C-alpha positions as CSV (number, residue, x, y, z in Angstrom):
1,X,37.7,-73.5,6.4
2,X,35.1,-76.3,5.2
3,X,33.6,-75.4,8.7
4,X,33.1,-71.8,7.7
5,X,32.1,-72.5,4.3
6,X,29.4,-74.7,5.8
7,X,28.0,-71.8,7.9
8,X,27.5,-69.8,4.3
9,X,24.9,-72.1,3.2
10,X,22.1,-68.9,2.6
11,X,24.2,-65.7,4.1
12,X,27.6,-65.4,4.2
13,X,29.4,-65.7,7.5
14,X,32.6,-65.1,8.5
15,X,34.6,-64.6,12.1
16,X,35.1,-60.9,13.4
17,X,37.9,-60.7,15.7
18,X,38.9,-57.2,17.1
19,X,42.3,-56.5,19.1
20,X,42.4,-52.6,18.7
21,X,45.5,-51.0,20.4
22,X,44.7,-47.2,19.8
23,X,47.5,-44.6,20.1
24,X,47.3,-41.3,19.0
25,X,49.4,-37.8,19.6
26,X,49.9,-34.8,18.4
27,X,53.3,-33.8,19.3
28,X,54.2,-29.9,19.7
29,X,57.0,-27.8,21.5
30,X,54.9,-27.1,24.7
31,X,52.3,-30.1,24.6
32,X,51.8,-33.8,24.2
33,X,49.0,-36.4,23.6
34,X,48.9,-39.6,25.1
35,X,45.9,-42.4,24.9
36,X,45.8,-46.0,24.5
37,X,43.3,-48.8,24.4
38,X,42.5,-52.4,23.8
39,X,39.6,-54.3,23.0
40,X,39.2,-58.1,23.1
41,X,36.5,-60.8,22.2
42,X,33.2,-61.5,20.6
43,X,31.5,-58.0,22.0
44,X,34.3,-56.8,23.9
45,X,34.6,-54.1,26.6
46,X,36.9,-51.0,26.1
47,X,39.9,-50.6,28.1
48,X,42.3,-48.6,28.2
49,X,46.4,-48.6,28.6
50,X,49.2,-46.2,28.7
51,X,51.2,-44.9,25.7
52,X,53.5,-41.8,25.7
53,X,54.3,-39.6,22.8
54,X,57.3,-37.2,23.2
55,X,58.2,-36.4,20.0
56,X,56.9,-33.7,17.5
57,X,54.5,-34.8,14.8
58,X,52.1,-37.9,15.2
59,X,53.2,-41.8,16.0
60,X,51.1,-44.5,17.3
61,X,51.1,-48.1,18.3
62,X,48.7,-51.0,17.9
63,X,46.4,-52.2,15.3
64,X,42.6,-53.3,14.4
65,X,42.8,-56.9,13.1
66,X,39.5,-59.0,11.7
67,X,40.5,-62.8,11.0
68,X,38.3,-65.8,10.3
69,X,37.5,-66.6,13.3
70,X,33.9,-68.0,14.1
71,X,32.2,-64.7,13.9
72,X,29.0,-63.9,12.0
73,X,27.2,-61.0,10.3
74,X,25.6,-58.4,13.2
75,X,28.7,-58.8,15.5
76,X,29.8,-55.6,17.3
77,X,32.6,-54.8,19.0
78,X,33.6,-51.2,20.8
79,X,37.2,-49.9,21.3
80,X,38.1,-46.5,23.2
81,X,41.0,-44.3,23.4
82,X,42.0,-41.5,25.6
83,X,43.6,-38.4,24.4
84,X,45.5,-35.8,26.7
85,X,46.4,-32.4,26.0
86,X,49.3,-30.5,28.0
87,X,49.8,-27.1,27.1
88,X,49.7,-23.4,28.4
89,X,45.9,-23.5,28.0
90,X,45.4,-22.8,24.2
91,X,43.3,-24.7,21.9
92,X,44.6,-27.6,19.2
93,X,42.6,-28.6,16.6
94,X,43.0,-32.5,15.3
95,X,41.4,-35.4,13.8
96,X,40.5,-39.1,14.9
97,X,41.3,-41.3,12.2
98,X,41.5,-44.8,11.0
99,X,45.0,-45.7,8.8
100,X,45.0,-49.1,7.3
101,X,44.0,-52.0,5.0
102,X,40.3,-53.2,4.7
103,X,39.6,-55.8,2.2
104,X,36.1,-56.4,3.2
105,X,33.5,-55.3,0.3
106,X,30.6,-55.1,2.8
107,X,31.2,-51.3,4.3
108,X,31.6,-52.0,8.0
109,X,29.8,-49.2,10.1
110,X,31.4,-46.9,13.0
111,X,30.1,-44.9,15.2
112,X,32.2,-42.5,17.4
113,X,30.8,-41.3,20.7
114,X,32.6,-38.7,23.1
115,X,33.1,-38.5,26.8
116,X,35.0,-36.6,29.5
117,X,35.0,-39.5,31.7
118,X,36.3,-43.1,31.2
119,X,33.0,-45.5,30.9
120,X,33.0,-49.1,31.2
121,X,31.0,-50.2,28.1
122,X,30.5,-53.5,26.0
123,X,28.7,-55.5,23.8
124,X,27.5,-59.2,24.5
125,X,26.8,-61.1,21.3
126,X,25.3,-64.6,20.9
127,X,25.1,-66.8,17.6
128,X,21.9,-67.3,15.8
129,X,20.6,-69.3,13.1
130,X,17.4,-69.6,11.4
131,X,15.6,-71.4,8.4
132,X,15.1,-68.9,5.8
133,X,13.6,-70.0,2.2
134,X,14.6,-73.8,3.0
135,X,18.4,-72.9,4.0
136,X,19.9,-72.6,7.4
137,X,21.3,-69.0,8.2
138,X,23.6,-68.3,11.0
139,X,24.3,-64.4,12.3
140,X,25.0,-62.7,16.0
141,X,22.5,-60.6,18.2
142,X,24.9,-58.1,20.4
143,X,23.2,-56.1,23.2
144,X,25.1,-53.0,24.3
145,X,26.0,-52.8,28.1
146,X,26.0,-49.3,29.4
147,X,26.3,-47.7,26.0
148,X,23.4,-45.6,26.7
149,X,25.8,-43.7,29.3
150,X,28.0,-42.4,26.1
151,X,25.2,-40.0,24.9
152,X,24.8,-39.0,21.3
153,X,27.1,-39.9,18.6
154,X,29.4,-37.0,17.2
155,X,30.1,-39.0,14.1
156,X,29.2,-42.2,12.1
157,X,30.0,-43.3,8.7
158,X,31.6,-46.7,6.9
159,X,34.9,-48.0,6.6
160,X,35.2,-49.0,3.1
161,X,37.2,-51.4,1.1
162,X,40.4,-50.3,0.5
163,X,44.0,-48.8,1.9
164,X,44.7,-45.2,3.7
165,X,43.1,-43.1,6.1
166,X,39.6,-42.8,7.1
167,X,38.6,-39.5,9.3
168,X,36.5,-40.8,11.9
169,X,36.1,-37.4,13.3
170,X,37.5,-33.8,12.0
171,X,37.7,-30.8,13.5
172,X,38.3,-32.0,16.9
173,X,39.4,-29.0,19.3
174,X,41.0,-29.5,23.0
175,X,42.1,-26.7,25.2
176,X,45.5,-27.7,26.8
177,X,46.0,-27.3,30.3
178,X,49.4,-27.5,32.2
179,X,48.1,-30.7,34.3
180,X,46.5,-32.1,31.2
181,X,43.2,-32.2,29.8
182,X,41.7,-35.8,29.2
183,X,38.5,-36.7,26.7
184,X,37.8,-40.1,25.8
185,X,36.4,-41.4,22.2
186,X,34.6,-44.4,21.8
187,X,34.6,-46.0,18.5
188,X,31.6,-48.8,17.9
189,X,32.6,-51.3,14.5
190,X,29.4,-53.6,13.5
191,X,29.8,-56.0,10.8
192,X,26.2,-55.4,9.4
193,X,23.6,-58.2,8.7
194,X,22.4,-57.0,5.4
195,X,20.5,-60.4,4.7
196,X,22.0,-60.1,1.4
197,X,24.7,-62.9,-0.1
198,X,27.7,-61.7,1.7
199,X,29.8,-64.7,0.8
200,X,32.4,-62.4,-1.0
201,X,33.7,-61.3,2.3
202,X,34.9,-64.8,3.2
203,X,38.7,-64.4,3.8
204,X,38.8,-60.8,4.2
205,X,40.3,-58.7,7.0
206,X,40.8,-55.0,8.1
207,X,44.5,-54.0,9.5
208,X,45.5,-50.4,10.9
209,X,45.6,-47.8,13.7
210,X,43.0,-45.5,15.2
211,X,45.1,-42.7,16.2
212,X,44.8,-38.7,15.6
213,X,46.5,-36.2,13.3
214,X,47.2,-32.6,13.7
215,X,44.5,-30.3,12.1
216,X,44.5,-27.1,11.0
217,X,46.2,-24.1,13.1
218,X,43.2,-23.0,15.6
219,X,42.0,-19.1,14.7
220,X,41.0,-16.6,16.7
221,X,37.3,-15.4,16.0
222,X,37.0,-13.2,12.9
223,X,34.5,-10.2,12.6
224,X,33.5,-8.7,9.4
225,X,31.3,-5.3,9.9
226,X,29.2,-4.1,7.2
227,X,27.3,-1.0,7.2
228,X,23.5,-1.2,5.8
229,X,22.5,2.5,5.0
230,X,20.2,4.6,3.3
231,X,21.6,7.8,1.7
232,X,20.2,11.1,2.7
233,X,22.1,14.2,1.5
234,X,25.4,16.0,2.8
235,X,27.2,12.6,3.6
236,X,24.7,11.9,6.3
237,X,21.9,8.4,6.5
238,X,18.6,8.8,6.8
239,X,19.1,5.2,8.4
240,X,21.9,2.9,9.0
241,X,22.7,-0.1,10.7
242,X,25.8,-2.2,11.4
243,X,25.8,-5.6,10.5
244,X,28.5,-7.9,12.3
245,X,29.6,-11.2,11.1
246,X,31.5,-13.7,13.1
247,X,33.6,-16.6,12.2
248,X,34.8,-18.6,14.6
249,X,36.1,-22.7,14.8
250,X,33.8,-23.2,17.6
251,X,29.7,-22.8,18.1
252,X,30.1,-21.3,21.3
253,X,30.9,-17.8,21.8
254,X,29.8,-14.3,23.6
255,X,29.2,-11.4,21.5
256,X,29.2,-7.9,22.7
257,X,29.0,-4.3,21.2
258,X,28.7,-0.8,22.2
259,X,28.3,2.6,20.0
260,X,30.4,5.7,20.0
261,X,30.9,9.0,18.8
262,X,34.2,9.2,19.9
263,X,37.3,6.8,18.9
264,X,36.6,3.9,21.1
265,X,34.2,2.4,23.6
266,X,34.1,-0.4,25.5
267,X,31.8,-3.3,24.2
268,X,29.5,-4.4,27.0
269,X,26.1,-4.9,25.7
270,X,25.8,-8.5,25.2
271,X,24.5,-8.9,21.2
272,X,21.4,-11.1,20.0
273,X,23.4,-13.3,17.7
274,X,21.7,-15.5,15.1
275,X,23.1,-17.6,12.2
276,X,26.6,-15.9,13.4
277,X,26.0,-12.0,13.0
278,X,24.1,-9.5,14.8
279,X,22.8,-5.9,13.6
280,X,23.6,-2.7,15.3
281,X,20.9,-0.1,14.6
282,X,22.4,3.4,15.0
283,X,20.2,6.2,16.3
284,X,20.6,9.9,15.5
285,X,22.9,12.1,16.9
286,X,24.9,15.1,16.2
287,X,28.3,13.4,15.6
288,X,29.5,10.5,13.5
289,X,29.0,6.9,15.1
290,X,30.6,4.1,14.9
291,X,29.9,0.3,16.4
292,X,32.9,-1.4,18.4
293,X,32.2,-4.9,18.5
294,X,33.9,-7.7,20.8
295,X,33.9,-11.7,20.5
296,X,34.9,-14.2,23.2
297,X,35.2,-17.7,22.0
298,X,34.5,-20.8,24.7
299,X,38.5,-20.9,24.6
300,X,38.8,-17.2,25.9
301,X,40.5,-16.0,22.7
302,X,39.3,-12.4,22.0
303,X,38.8,-10.2,18.7
304,X,37.7,-6.6,18.7
305,X,36.7,-4.7,15.6
306,X,35.2,-1.3,15.0
307,X,32.9,-0.2,12.3
308,X,33.3,2.6,9.8
309,X,31.7,5.9,11.0
310,X,28.2,7.0,10.1
311,X,26.6,10.4,10.3
312,X,22.8,9.3,10.9
313,X,19.6,11.1,11.3
314,X,16.8,9.0,11.9
315,X,14.1,11.6,12.8
316,X,12.3,13.7,10.7
317,X,12.4,17.7,11.0
318,X,9.4,19.7,12.3
319,X,8.0,23.0,11.1
320,X,5.6,25.3,12.4
321,X,3.7,28.6,10.9
322,X,4.6,31.6,13.3
323,X,2.5,34.0,11.5
324,X,0.6,34.9,7.8
325,X,-0.4,38.2,6.1
326,X,-1.9,38.9,3.0
327,X,-2.6,41.9,0.5
328,X,-4.6,41.8,-2.8
329,X,-1.9,39.7,-4.4
330,X,0.8,38.5,-2.1
331,X,0.7,36.0,1.0
332,X,4.0,36.2,3.3
333,X,4.2,33.3,5.5
334,X,6.9,33.2,8.4
335,X,7.6,29.5,9.8
336,X,10.2,28.2,12.3
337,X,12.0,24.6,11.9
338,X,13.6,22.6,14.1
339,X,15.9,19.6,14.0
340,X,17.6,18.0,17.0
341,X,20.5,16.0,14.8
342,X,21.6,17.1,11.3
343,X,20.1,20.5,11.4
344,X,17.8,22.3,9.4
345,X,18.9,23.0,6.0
346,X,16.0,24.0,3.6
347,X,12.4,25.0,3.6
348,X,9.5,24.4,1.1
349,X,6.6,26.4,0.6
350,X,3.3,25.6,-1.2
351,X,0.6,27.8,-2.3
352,X,-1.8,25.1,-3.4
353,X,-1.8,22.8,-0.4
354,X,1.4,20.6,-1.6
355,X,0.6,19.9,-4.9
356,X,3.7,22.0,-6.0
357,X,6.3,23.5,-3.7
358,X,8.8,26.1,-3.6
359,X,12.1,25.2,-2.1
360,X,14.4,27.5,-0.2
361,X,17.8,27.0,1.4
362,X,18.3,28.2,4.9
363,X,19.9,26.8,7.9
364,X,18.1,29.4,10.1
365,X,15.5,28.4,12.6
366,X,13.1,30.8,11.3
367,X,12.4,31.7,7.7
368,X,9.8,34.3,5.9
369,X,9.0,33.8,2.4
370,X,6.6,35.5,0.5
371,X,4.2,34.4,-2.7
372,X,3.7,36.9,-5.1
373,X,1.0,37.5,-8.3
374,X,-1.7,36.0,-6.8
375,X,-5.4,36.6,-7.0
376,X,-7.0,39.2,-5.0
377,X,-10.0,37.8,-2.9
378,X,-8.9,34.2,-3.2
379,X,-8.3,31.5,-0.5
380,X,-4.8,29.6,-0.5
381,X,-4.3,26.4,1.2
382,X,-0.8,27.7,2.5
383,X,1.5,24.4,2.9
384,X,5.0,24.1,4.5
385,X,7.8,21.8,5.2
386,X,11.2,21.9,6.7
387,X,14.3,19.6,5.3
388,X,17.1,18.9,7.5
389,X,20.7,17.8,6.2
390,X,20.5,14.4,5.9
391,X,17.6,15.3,3.2
392,X,14.7,14.3,5.7
393,X,11.2,16.3,5.4
394,X,8.9,16.6,8.0
395,X,5.1,16.5,8.2
396,X,3.3,19.4,6.2
397,X,1.6,22.0,7.7
398,X,-1.1,23.7,6.2
399,X,-3.1,27.0,6.6
400,X,-5.8,28.4,4.8
401,X,-5.1,32.1,4.1
402,X,-7.3,34.5,1.6
403,X,-5.7,37.5,-0.2
404,X,-7.3,40.7,0.3
405,X,-9.9,41.5,-2.2
406,X,-8.4,43.1,-5.5
407,X,-11.6,44.8,-5.9
408,X,-15.3,44.7,-5.0
409,X,-18.3,43.0,-6.1
410,X,-20.7,45.8,-7.3
411,X,-23.3,44.9,-4.5
412,X,-20.4,46.1,-2.0
413,X,-19.7,49.2,-4.3
414,X,-23.4,50.0,-4.1
415,X,-23.4,49.5,-0.3
416,X,-21.4,52.8,-0.2
417,X,-23.5,54.9,-2.2
418,X,-26.8,57.3,-1.2
419,X,-30.1,55.3,-1.1
420,X,-32.2,58.2,-2.7
421,X,-36.1,58.1,-2.6
422,X,-38.5,58.5,-5.9
423,X,-42.1,58.8,-4.8
424,X,-43.6,59.3,-8.5
425,X,-43.0,58.6,-12.1
426,X,-45.2,60.7,-13.6
427,X,-42.8,63.6,-14.6
428,X,-39.1,62.7,-16.3
429,X,-36.3,62.4,-13.9
430,X,-33.2,64.6,-15.1
431,X,-31.4,65.0,-11.6
432,X,-27.4,64.3,-11.8
433,X,-27.4,61.7,-9.1
434,X,-23.4,60.9,-9.0
435,X,-22.8,58.7,-6.0
436,X,-26.7,57.9,-5.6
437,X,-29.1,54.9,-6.2
438,X,-32.6,54.1,-5.6
439,X,-34.0,50.6,-4.9
440,X,-37.1,48.6,-5.3
441,X,-38.2,45.2,-5.2
442,X,-37.8,42.8,-8.3
443,X,-38.8,39.5,-9.3
444,X,-36.5,38.0,-7.1
445,X,-38.1,39.3,-4.3
446,X,-35.1,41.2,-3.0
447,X,-34.3,45.0,-3.3
448,X,-32.8,46.0,-6.8
449,X,-30.7,49.2,-7.1
450,X,-31.3,51.2,-10.0
451,X,-29.6,54.5,-11.3
452,X,-31.7,57.3,-12.4
453,X,-31.4,60.4,-13.8
454,X,-28.1,61.6,-15.0
455,X,-25.3,60.2,-12.9
456,X,-21.9,60.3,-14.0
457,X,-20.6,57.0,-11.9
458,X,-22.3,54.1,-13.6
459,X,-19.9,53.8,-16.2
460,X,-18.3,50.3,-16.8
461,X,-15.3,49.0,-19.2
462,X,-15.9,45.0,-19.9
463,X,-14.8,43.0,-23.1
464,X,-13.4,45.8,-24.8
465,X,-16.8,48.0,-24.8
466,X,-18.5,50.8,-22.8
467,X,-21.6,50.0,-20.7
468,X,-23.8,51.9,-18.5
469,X,-25.5,50.3,-15.0
470,X,-28.9,49.8,-15.2
471,X,-29.3,48.4,-11.9
472,X,-28.0,45.9,-9.0
473,X,-30.5,42.8,-9.7
474,X,-32.0,41.3,-6.6
475,X,-29.8,38.4,-7.1
476,X,-26.8,40.8,-6.9
477,X,-25.9,40.8,-10.6
478,X,-25.1,43.8,-12.2
479,X,-27.3,44.5,-15.2
480,X,-25.6,46.7,-18.2
481,X,-26.5,48.8,-21.1
482,X,-24.4,49.0,-24.5
483,X,-22.8,52.5,-24.9
484,X,-20.2,51.2,-27.7
485,X,-16.3,51.5,-28.2
486,X,-16.4,54.8,-26.6
487,X,-18.1,57.1,-24.2
488,X,-19.7,59.3,-26.3
489,X,-23.2,59.5,-25.4
490,X,-25.4,59.8,-28.7
491,X,-25.2,58.5,-32.1
492,X,-24.9,55.0,-33.9
493,X,-22.1,53.9,-31.5
494,X,-24.3,53.3,-29.0
495,X,-26.1,50.5,-30.9
496,X,-24.8,47.4,-32.5
497,X,-27.3,47.9,-35.5
498,X,-30.8,47.9,-36.5
499,X,-33.4,45.0,-36.6
500,X,-37.3,44.6,-36.6
501,X,-38.5,43.0,-33.3
502,X,-40.4,40.1,-35.4
503,X,-40.7,39.6,-39.0
504,X,-44.6,39.4,-38.7
505,X,-47.0,41.6,-36.8
506,X,-50.7,40.4,-37.1
507,X,-50.8,38.5,-34.1
508,X,-50.0,38.8,-30.3
509,X,-47.6,36.1,-30.2
510,X,-45.3,38.4,-32.1
511,X,-44.8,41.0,-29.0
512,X,-42.8,38.0,-27.5
513,X,-38.7,38.1,-27.4
514,X,-39.4,34.3,-27.7
515,X,-42.7,32.9,-29.0
516,X,-45.1,29.9,-30.1
517,X,-48.2,30.4,-32.0
518,X,-51.5,30.2,-30.2
519,X,-49.5,30.5,-26.7
520,X,-49.2,34.0,-24.8
521,X,-46.3,32.9,-23.1
522,X,-44.6,30.3,-25.1
523,X,-40.9,30.1,-25.7
524,X,-40.6,27.6,-28.7
525,X,-39.0,29.9,-31.0
526,X,-36.7,33.0,-31.0
527,X,-37.8,36.4,-32.0
528,X,-36.0,38.0,-34.8
529,X,-34.2,40.9,-32.5
530,X,-32.9,37.6,-30.3
531,X,-31.2,36.1,-33.1
532,X,-29.5,39.6,-34.1
533,X,-28.7,40.1,-30.5
534,X,-27.1,36.4,-30.0
535,X,-25.5,36.8,-33.7
536,X,-23.6,40.0,-32.6
537,X,-23.1,38.5,-28.9
538,X,-21.2,35.2,-30.8
539,X,-19.2,37.5,-32.7
540,X,-17.8,39.5,-30.0
541,X,-15.3,39.4,-27.3
542,X,-17.9,38.6,-25.1
543,X,-18.4,35.1,-26.5
544,X,-14.7,34.0,-25.3
545,X,-14.3,32.3,-22.0
546,X,-12.1,35.4,-20.9
547,X,-15.2,37.3,-20.6
548,X,-18.3,34.8,-21.0
549,X,-17.2,33.3,-17.6
550,X,-18.5,36.7,-15.8
551,X,-21.6,36.7,-17.9
552,X,-24.9,35.3,-15.9
553,X,-27.7,33.4,-17.7
554,X,-29.8,33.2,-14.7
555,X,-30.4,36.7,-14.0
556,X,-32.9,36.3,-16.7
557,X,-34.6,39.3,-19.0
558,X,-38.2,39.6,-18.3
559,X,-40.8,40.4,-21.3
560,X,-44.2,40.8,-19.5
561,X,-46.9,39.3,-21.4
562,X,-49.3,39.3,-18.8
563,X,-52.6,41.3,-19.7
564,X,-56.0,42.4,-17.2
565,X,-58.2,40.5,-20.0
566,X,-58.6,37.4,-21.8
567,X,-55.9,36.8,-24.3
568,X,-56.3,35.6,-27.9
569,X,-53.8,35.2,-30.8
570,X,-55.9,38.0,-33.0
571,X,-57.7,39.9,-30.2
572,X,-56.9,43.3,-29.8
573,X,-55.5,44.0,-26.4
574,X,-53.0,46.4,-24.1
575,X,-50.4,44.5,-22.0
576,X,-49.8,45.0,-18.4
577,X,-47.2,47.2,-19.0
578,X,-49.2,49.5,-21.0
579,X,-51.6,50.3,-17.9
580,X,-48.4,50.5,-15.7
581,X,-46.4,52.9,-17.7
582,X,-49.1,54.5,-19.7
583,X,-52.0,54.8,-17.8
584,X,-50.5,54.4,-14.3
585,X,-47.3,56.2,-14.7
586,X,-46.0,53.1,-12.0
587,X,-43.1,51.2,-13.4
588,X,-42.5,47.8,-11.9
589,X,-39.9,45.3,-11.9
590,X,-41.8,42.4,-11.0
591,X,-42.2,39.5,-13.8
592,X,-45.5,37.9,-13.0
593,X,-45.0,35.2,-15.5
594,X,-41.9,32.6,-15.2
595,X,-42.4,31.8,-18.8
596,X,-41.8,35.5,-19.6
597,X,-38.3,35.2,-18.2
598,X,-35.5,34.1,-20.7
599,X,-32.3,33.3,-19.5
600,X,-30.3,33.9,-22.4
601,X,-26.8,35.7,-22.3
602,X,-28.0,39.3,-23.9
603,X,-31.6,40.8,-23.9
604,X,-32.7,44.3,-24.3
605,X,-33.8,47.0,-21.4
606,X,-37.5,46.7,-20.1
607,X,-39.9,49.6,-20.6
608,X,-40.1,49.5,-16.7
609,X,-36.3,49.9,-16.4
610,X,-36.4,53.2,-18.8
611,X,-39.2,54.4,-16.6
612,X,-37.2,53.8,-13.2
613,X,-34.4,55.6,-15.2
614,X,-36.2,58.9,-15.5
615,X,-38.5,58.0,-18.8
616,X,-42.1,59.0,-19.2
617,X,-44.2,57.6,-22.0
618,X,-44.7,60.4,-24.1
619,X,-42.3,63.0,-22.6
620,X,-39.1,63.7,-24.2
621,X,-36.0,63.6,-21.5
622,X,-32.5,64.7,-23.1
623,X,-30.8,64.5,-19.9
624,X,-30.7,61.3,-18.7
625,X,-28.1,58.7,-18.9
626,X,-30.1,56.6,-21.5
627,X,-30.6,59.3,-24.1
628,X,-28.6,58.3,-27.2
629,X,-30.6,60.5,-30.1
630,X,-31.2,56.8,-31.7
631,X,-34.5,55.1,-31.7
632,X,-34.0,51.6,-30.2
633,X,-36.2,48.7,-29.0
634,X,-37.1,47.7,-25.5
635,X,-38.3,43.9,-24.9
636,X,-41.7,45.1,-23.2
637,X,-45.0,44.2,-24.9
638,X,-47.1,47.3,-25.6
639,X,-50.4,46.1,-27.3
640,X,-52.3,44.2,-30.7
641,X,-54.2,47.3,-31.6
642,X,-57.8,47.7,-33.3
643,X,-55.9,47.7,-36.9
644,X,-54.3,44.3,-36.0
645,X,-50.7,45.6,-35.2
646,X,-48.8,44.3,-32.6
647,X,-46.4,46.9,-30.8
648,X,-43.7,46.7,-28.4
649,X,-42.3,49.6,-26.1
650,X,-39.2,51.7,-27.8
651,X,-37.5,54.5,-27.2
652,X,-37.7,57.4,-29.8
653,X,-34.8,59.6,-30.7
654,X,-33.3,58.1,-27.5
655,X,-35.2,60.1,-25.4
656,X,-39.4,59.5,-25.4
657,X,-40.7,56.4,-24.2
658,X,-43.3,55.3,-26.8
659,X,-44.1,52.5,-28.8
660,X,-43.5,50.7,-32.3
661,X,-45.0,48.2,-34.7
662,X,-42.5,44.9,-33.9
663,X,-42.2,44.6,-37.8
664,X,-40.3,48.0,-38.0
665,X,-36.7,48.7,-37.7
666,X,-34.9,50.2,-34.6
667,X,-31.9,50.4,-33.0
668,X,-30.6,46.8,-31.1
669,X,-28.8,48.6,-27.4
670,X,-27.6,45.0,-26.1
671,X,-28.0,44.5,-22.4
672,X,-26.2,41.6,-20.5
673,X,-26.1,40.8,-16.7
674,X,-22.5,40.1,-14.7
675,X,-22.3,37.5,-12.1
676,X,-23.1,38.4,-8.5
677,X,-19.4,37.4,-7.3
678,X,-17.6,39.7,-10.3
679,X,-14.9,42.1,-8.7
680,X,-14.6,45.7,-10.3
681,X,-12.0,48.4,-9.9
682,X,-12.5,52.1,-10.4
683,X,-14.8,54.5,-9.5
684,X,-17.4,54.5,-12.5
685,X,-16.4,57.8,-13.9
686,X,-16.2,58.0,-17.8
687,X,-12.5,58.4,-17.2
688,X,-12.1,55.8,-14.7
689,X,-14.8,53.3,-15.4
690,X,-15.3,50.6,-13.2
691,X,-13.2,47.4,-14.8
692,X,-13.8,43.7,-14.2
693,X,-10.8,42.2,-12.4
694,X,-9.5,39.0,-14.1
């Protein structure tokens, strides 16, 4: 002992001596294990001996002893054990264990290797000593002999101070065979050189057995199958995948699957397994489907399982538009739908391009639907879809369909009229001109079609009032003159009140529908009569959007203020219309000066339009459609006479074209223009007037 203590001057050193007889067994009624080995010496070589275990259970012979012999830290030894399994080709589970007593304070390292053959291996250890920090230190250097032939370790750990069992390698599996299946375990034990004070280990020992113990019962592979689905409708799924989870006691196995619409199938497609599971995606089918799986572990044990059934349709149906037809207020569309799996279940119809749909149920491959309550002459973006029983919706198919016009524009109506020819305007025109209009160019450069004489088909009912059509303007808007709340042709019911044209009369500017002092064509301020017209307009139904949306402010009203002579604010002068209507008897719908066009909602008839209608300056006409037996204004300038009175053309007694001083009070007979795309129904008579289609 004194010699040992001398060696622990700076580092604890003690003798390591290993004699191992490792006997392990697992006994069952039809199989046995037998193995033994012994290791001796400093850096021993593993050798095998034979021991036979015939009883059921685990017994073992042999022990491992560490005694106080002349061995130092760093010493390494190796032992081996041969395990033989005999049986009917069934796997058995066992643990390789150490069971004994260990009084070392320093944990002893162990490493376990496994081989299918017996390999000659060992360690050669050499005693060493060094001077460290002035003291002499003793240790061993050990070199393995053929250790690399053992391959990679299957387990490692430490044997710690205490008494009991240490599992060196658990859940080892061996497939028994009638002739015996053999495997070898090699256990390397090292007393580590920690370079720290290990004097407390002096006198320690380890005694016990390395053997095997029976493990749990080997289980066949276990399969659990779970459906991952997206629900559709009517017990159908729009997608379904079967997740097959696998539990085995061995990492090596083969997995196969098949899909079936019958009760069973043979799993013959190899699965792509990852993390002990694989996923099978079900394709579309007309019948319910399920997945069958088979797992074969490395010992040939087989487990099969089937999933639940799923009706799956992963493909959208299709739809096509077979035909469309339209009336003035309806569109009928016939569609064809197809679905190869769950089948057509519903159709969807939209008249606004898919912003909203109407859904109808039908399992037919063809369906006809009619949209009603539509506007005439309107283009609708028809969209259709089909829906299958799983709830999948087809891509929308669209088609633009226009309803028949519910009515016609006035330009279209006039196109059906006869075009009359007037060659002179010297005499009044009183002819009954039903179904006849006349044409002349207006300021747009296009033909304007006007009514003349005594037509019976130029009546319009709009915004609660009756009107007479004066003309279809060159821009295809419709010019109407007020007739009142009824079809009575004469009397105050045909006007909306009385007013002066302007309050002042002694300047040329006061002939203007709009005016600005010192300007021949100024539009700075409204005339008095324009303000009266606007006051009436804004107080009537015309100003409500229901009706104002049809009224054009772009067609314009012409108050021609051109002259043949130089103009001044106070100079006596005849305006161009005087020369046309009084002297030349040749009316015109031209407007020479753009500043004489007034883009207002409401205006007055022009003297030229009166002449085209059948009036003649200074001559009475009681037999044309403008006659109402009331004095009323036009908007056409007449003159500033030598007495300094500004005058505007007017209708005296409703039958004679004349002129009146602007400060006088005459009747107001409003004129409006309806937009070119306004649609009308009716025949234009007083009993069946043209009516705007709303």
